[in-house]
N, C-alpha and C positions, 0 to 999 in steps of 0.2 A: 504494500500500500504506500503510494508516494503521492500524497495530496499536498499541493503547495498553493500559496496565495496567488490569485489571478491578477496579472498586471497588464496584460495586453489582450487585444481582440483574439489573437491566435491562441493564447492560453485559454480564453473563454470558450472558443469553439472546440478545443481539445477536451476541456472539462465536460462540456455538454455532450460530446460524443461518448465519453466514458460513462457519464451518468445514464445515458440512454441504453448503453450496453448492459450496465448493472441492473437496471430496472426491467430489462427484458428477460433476465435469467431468474432462476430459482435462488432465493436468498434464505440462508439459514440464520435464525435469530442469533445475535451476538457473534456472528461470524466476521472474519476480516472484511468480506465483501460488503456486509451490511454497515459496518463501521465506516468503510470507505465511502459508501453512498451518502451517509449522513453528513460526513465532513465535506464532500463535494457539494451537497445542497447548501451548506452554510457559506462556503466561499463563493459559490455562484450567486447566492442571494446578496452577499455583501458587494460583489462587483456590480450587479444590476442596480442596487440602490445608489451606488456612486455615479453610474454612467447613464442610466435611463431615467428621464424626468418622470415624476409621479403623475398618474392620470388625475386631472382635476375634475371634480364633480361637475356635471352639466347643470347650469342654473334652471333650465326649464324642467329637466328631469327631477331636480330637487323640489321644485314647486309641485309637480305632479305627484311625487312621492308623499309630500306633506298633505296634499289634498286627499290622497288615499288613506293616509294615517288618520286624518281628522274627519273623514267622511264629508268633505266639502264639495259643493257643486260649483259650477263656473260663476254663478251669480254671487256666491259667497266671497269671490275675489274682487268684486266691484269696489269695496272700500279701500282696497290696497292698490288696484291698478287704474281705477277711475271710471270705467263704464264697461258694459258687456262687450261692446265692440273692441275696446282696448284689451280686454281679457282674451278674446278670440285671437286678436292679432299677436299678442305676446306668446300665447301657448302655441300658435302656429309658426312662431319664429319670424313673423313679418314686421314686428315692432320691437326695438331694443328696450331693455329695461332702463328707465330713467333713474336718476339718483333719488328723487322723492319716492318712486315705486320701491326701490331697494330698501330705503329706510322703513317704509310702511310694512313691507313683507318681513323684514328682520324683527321689528318690534312687535308686529301683530301675530306672526306665525312662527317666530323663533328660528327662521332659516338663517344660518350664518351669513353675514354680509360678504365675506370673502368668497363664498360659494356663488353668490348672486352676481358679483362683479366679474365680468368676462374681460379677456385681454383685448378689448376693443374700446374705442372711444365711447364713453358713456354719455348719452344724450340727455340734456336737461329737458324737463317737461315744459310745455307751453304753459303760460299763466293759467291757473286753475279757474275754470268756469263752472259754477254750480248750475247745471242744466235743470235740476229739479225745481229751481226758482221760477221757471217759465210757467205761464198759465196753462199748464198741460191739459187739465180737464176742460177748460173753455175751448181750447184749440181742438181737442178731440170732438167735443160736442158740435163744433162748427164744421166737422168733416175734414179737417186739415191733415189728419194722419191716415187718410185712406180708410181701409177696412179694419184698422187696429181698434179693438174694442176692450182693451184691458182695463182693470180697475185702477184705482189711484196708485196702489203699490206697484203694479205693472208699469204704469206710466212713468213712475219715478225710476224703476229699474232700467227702462229703455229710453230715458229722457234724452241722453246725448244722441243716440241713434235717431230718434224721432225728430229732434230739432235740426240736426245736421242734414237729415234727409229732406226736410221741408224747406230749409233755408235756400233762397235763390243762390245759385252757384257763384255769382259775381260778388256776393257780399263777403262770405268767408268769415272765419273766426275773428278777424280784426274788427268787424262791425260790432261784435259782442263786447269789445273792450273800449272802442273809441267813444269819446265824449259826444253826447247829443246836445244840441242847442235848445234844450227844453228849459223854459223859464217859468218861474212861478214861486209863490210863497208856500205852496204845499209840497209835501214830500211824496212824489209818485213812486209806483213800483217800476223800477228801472227795467227789469227783465220783461215785464208786461208791455212796456212801451216798445222795446226792441222787437218783441213778438208781433206787436201790431204793425210796426214798420215792415216786417217781413211779409205779413199778410197783404199789406197794401201793395208791395212791389210784385208779389205773385199775381194779384188781381190786375195790376197795371200791365203786366206782360200779356195777360189773356185778353185785354181790352181790345186789341187789334187796331190801335191808332197808328196810322201809317204816314200821316202828313208830317212834314218836317217842321220843327219849331224854329222860328227865326228870332234871334235875340233882338229885343227892342220893340217887338210887336205890341207889347202891353203898355199902352199909353193911357193918359187920362181920358182921351176921347174914346179909345177902344173899350175901356172899362165902363164908360157912360152908356155905350151902345149895349153892352152886356147887361147893365143894370135895368135897362128898359124892357128886357125880356121878362122881368119879374111881373110886369103888368098882365102877362098872359096866364091863363089858368094852368097851363102845363109848363110854366116858366123854368122850373128846375131841370126838366128834360131838355128843353131848348138850350139851357146854359151848358149842359153836358155836350150837346152836339156842337155848339158854338166853340167850345174849347177844343174839341177834337179837330175841327176844321183848321185850327191854328197850331196843331201839333202838340196840344197839352192834354194829358190823360187825366180824367176825373174818376175818382174811386170813392165809394162809400164802404167803410169798414167799421162796424160797431166797436166801441172802445171796450177794453177789458177792465175788470175790476181793479180799482185803485190806480187808475191811470190819469184821471181828470183831463182827458183829451177832448178837444173840439175839432182839431184838424192838424194838417201838416202840409208843408211844401217840401218836395224832395226830388232828386234826380234818379232816374232809373239807370240801368247798366249801359244804355246808349247815350246818356246825357240828356234824355228827354225829360221835361218837367212833368211832375205828377202832383196833382192837387187832391188831397184826401180829406174827407170829412167823416166824423163819427156819427153826426146827427144826435149827439148826446141830448141836445135840446131840439127835438124834432119839430120845429116850427118854421114858418116862412121867414119871419124876421131874423131869426138866428142863422138860417141857411144863407141868406143873401149877404149878411155881414161877414160870416165866417169865410164864405167863398171869396169875397173881395179881399179880405185880410190875407189869405194864403196867396192870392194872385199878386198882392203887393210884395210878398216875400220873393215870389218867382221873378218879378220885375227888378227888384232892387238888391236882394240879398243872396239869392241862391247861386252858388258857385261850386266848382269841383272841390275847392278847399272847405266849403261849408255846404255839404249836400243835403243836410236835414235841418228843417226848422219845425219844431214840434210845439203846438200851441194849446195852452189852457186859457181860454178867453175870460174865465171867471177869476183869474188871479188878481191879487190886490196890488202887487208891485209890477212895475214895467220899466224896461230899459229903453234907450233911445230907438233901437231897431223896432221894438214892438209898438212904441208910440207912433212911429212913422207909418207902420203898417195899418194901425187903427185910423190914423188921419187920412191915409190914402183910401181906405175902404169907405169912410164916411163921406169923403168928397165925391167918390164915384156914385154913391147912392143918393146923397143929398148935398149938392154943392153948398159950401159955406155961405156964399153971398145970398143964395135963395133962403137958406135957413135963418139967417139973421133977420130977415124981414117977414118971416112966415107968421101969419096971424094965428095959426093953430097953437103956437107956443104960449100965447096969452089965453086963448079961449079953452084949449084942451077939449074941444068938442069933436064928436065923430064926423059931423058934416064938414068942418074945416079940414080935418085930417084927410078925408076922401078928396076934397076939392084940391088940396095942396098936392096929393099924390097924383091926381090927374094932370095937374099943371106940369109936374116933373116927368110924367110918363112912367111912373113906377107903381108897384103894388101898395095899397094902403097899409099893409103889414110893415113895410119898410119905414113909413112915417110913424106908425104906432110904436114900433120897436125903439126908434130914436127918442121919442117922447118918454117912454117908460124908463129908458136908460138915464136920461138927463134929470128927470124928476125923482128917480129912484122909487117910483110908484109902480110896482109890477102887477098891480091889479087893474091898471088903467088900460082901457080899450082891449080887453081880452077878446072881444068878438072880432077884432080886426087883424090880430096877429096870426090867425090860423090855428086850427086845432092841432093838438099834439099828435104826431104820427102822419100828418098830412104830406110832408115832404117825402117820406119813405113810400107812401102810397103813389105819389106822382111819379117817382123815379122807377118804381117797379111796374107801372101800368104799361 
């Protein structure tokens, strides 16, 4: 028996050949051959330990093993990986583990961090977005998630997949983090506002407006012509057609809870202006003022750098941009010079309101709404402003 320490690859190959020879024969317990085999095994193991790098545990296999140990389903990994779609991508090796994922898996499931960190560049996660904060139930009830009919828990489980699947492709995750120019003294639900914007842009794409919008078309004279359409019984529908002829998309999308929205002006993926109203106050007077207010934003404020103007017209505070939009809307509906001399401001009678409206060529609801706003008497001329729900009826007719 001549067993020596292995120092070279040739020594290793010779030792392996001798080991194979000994193992193929009959070994007598405590015989020289058995002792030689045991010594060969030790020196071979020592050489391999020094020259062959150890096999590192696979991160995904480690996660799967821990799932089997703890009887976990894929949905149980959502708190650690972020969403069901991310769970699927990670386990399919289509998405690398990010540092936040590794930390959560280490602390939550006890998987060693060094096992999870692979010999590749570890990708930092994108800023976390809590997709469960979107108005999922309201969106589902409006049919925006197709045939998905899961309960509230299912909605939360699949929130990221549902929102990303619904979101217009040109918006992307950046929209979910970018500041919106929503102004007001009340605290709105930010994610509900973003969801509403997505709904508007989806509808705008389906509206089929093909005319090109020409910058500068919205002038005081143009808005005055639009205001005169209010005098017709189907004025809101005529207004929608008027805007489409000039390359402006008009959309109605009901507001979501805790949004305090009246309307918005925004640009679609082609740069076309979109005017959207919620009809939160579904009356003629509010419709015409809100419409003109948003058109003022399109004319003066909407740019590629500021593509969203979100409005709560009941807010108490106003900045210069909103004051200008209000003034533009008021001037389009009732010119300041005419309003200064209007007899109805003194008499507050129905007859004078109707006569003044006829003189301007607008609907009496426009005059009644202005009087109610200035006097802060919102019981004044209820019979002139139109019944609640009238605008929705006219637009759906």
